[in-house]
N, C-alpha and C positions, 0 to 999 in steps of 0.2 A: 706299253706306255704309259696306257692310263691309270693300272696301279702301279705301275714306278713312279706314278706324278704322286698319286692320293699317298701313298706312302711314304715319298718324300726321300726316294732314297735316287739321290743325282746322279750317283756313279752308273746305277743299271738306263738313266736317262743319256748321261754320256755316253754309254757304248749305242745304242742306238739312234744318236746323232752320228756318231764316229764309221758304226758297222754298217748298220743293216741301213737304213736311212742312206749312204752314197751306196752300197752296193745295187742299192733297186736304182737309183738315178745310173749308174753305168748300167745296169742291164739293160733299162728304159732306153738307154741310148742305144744298146746295141742293136735291142729289138729294134727300133724307129730306122735303122741302117738298113739293118737285115727284108725286113717289110717293104721299105721303100724300095731296094734293090729290086723283091719278087714282083712286086706290083706295076713296075715299069715293064717287068719282063713277060707280064705276063698279062698286063690292059693297058689301056690307054692313059696321060695321064689326069684327065678328067673325072673329075668324084675322089682325089688323093686328097685335097681338101679340103673336106671330110674330116678322112682322119687325122692330116696335123691337125683341127681344133681342136678332136677328143683327144687326142694322144699327147699336145701340147697340154690341153686343160690340169691330165694327171699328170705331167711332168712340174708345171705347174705350182700345183696345192700340193706336191710331196718338197718343191724347192721352199714353199713357204712353211710348212710344217718344221724344216732342218730350222728354217730361220728363228720361226721363234722359239723352238728349244732350245737354242743355242743362246738367244738373248736374256729365255730364262735363264739357264744357269750361267751366263758372264752376271747378270743381279741387275742387269735392264729392265728387268721384268721382274716386278713381283709375287706374279701369279700370271695364269693360264688359264681363265675361268672357260676355255673349249673341251678343257678335260676334264672339269667337272660336268660338264653334261655329260647326260645321259648317255645312249645313242637313239635318232628317230628312226623308228620302224618304216620299212618299205611301203608297204599297208595297215589300213589300219585292223590288222586282223586280232593281234595285239592290245588294243585299243576301244575294243568296241563297247564296254562299258562306262566309257570315258569321252568325257567333251572336248576332244585334241581332234585337231585339223591338218591330217598331212596328206599334203601333193603327192602324187606320182612326178618321178624327172620326168622331163620338159624336154631333155637335150636333144633330143633326134629332131624336134623340129627347129632350136635354135641353132644348130646346126646345120641343119639342112634343109633349106630352104626352098630345095626341091621335090618335098612332097606331095603329091596325087592328092591325099586324102585331106589333106587340108582343107579343102574349099571344092564343094563340090557346085556344079555349075547348070543351071536347066538351059541347055541350046532354046527349046522351044523358046522360053519365054525371056531368054536374054539378060537371066536374073541371081545371084549367086544365095548359095543356100547352107 
């Protein structure tokens, strides 16, 4: 997609929107339905809200991508600066000699408030560490 955008290949971008992104959204819809059915068969409903947030976030990001590309192709947007930006690395291994701070994803802490490792309580002194 980035290569098609940088080379101004509007035909390729249109195909990405019409075929690839639409297919991904359809597959995700089927996946969510099947996964929810299996989850409720094997587990209690508690806990699925975390997966709702995570999978829903992926779906929202893909839908936003589709909207942005369609707006660009329709002429509503002059450019897509997010496609000119290079990828950010998950860790700093590729950036050892550069002064760039890239933090790891903390989604598990944002969408899962019940992680035990976040707060350590000293029971004797009744204080948090």
